[in-house]
Steps between C-alpha positions, in 0.01 A plus 500: 500500500789733594666454159186581305455818703857601427439421129185708499673796665786481244253491217302794631821706539598404145164604372512832671856573378410382145199731493710790633747439217219490252351816625819707523692365203195470276665261246326461168229234500543191300248449220362165386771251432570428140802279540695332765654816647275516805545123563878542468492778754295285739746210456808721552347661805407165650840360431668799652287480819565126520877548462488771769322275742727202445818655659283666764372159600848354482665753739193580711250218507160667472252318724771283665741233403305242299797269480498462881118485527299414192182613678607852441453479115143648505622786708784563260272472193253753655770762582664457156167543327428821698845640433494404131156657458611816680804533274291436190238762597776753556651419169165507323426848647849633416496381141121538442468132409140381514379169376130595493562792270733279288213260454275786385299575815534884510210531734688384816686771694875487464535454882307179483706396206821546703364277777365231264818496292725496805310205659517311172869561449576426866315169476686414180839512673458162669423300183786688333730411792406136465570513124844662551582256776405205273712637214801542744456146619473372141814694395700384805362157605783423736452804717251476784302787644605848418771582244 
């Protein structure tokens, strides 16, 4: 319960900071997507956040040391989700990246778009992490754990 509360607080702080960036920077809005540009931006942003969280978890185990106590994995996952979503909302507000507007929904406020896009990108970091970890294990089969 505590971990989900921390994750919620992190996400709310990220949403507020992202909205403040959107308000004060006023980046140009993204129109409907015609190519893969928006999806490439989402992929790069999710990969950057995932790569930022990986060394953070290595040097400072968020949610506790899961190697010593595997029961802490849900706590770690919750805190990482909250932090990844917060970072994604901040980045979406800073760059003006909005997935709802990219899909053609111009009726939604840009603030809602920052929150929805940030939550989506934050949630995409875990599957992307699993994909990168699988590729690392495939490329280096003799190495166990982290590289």
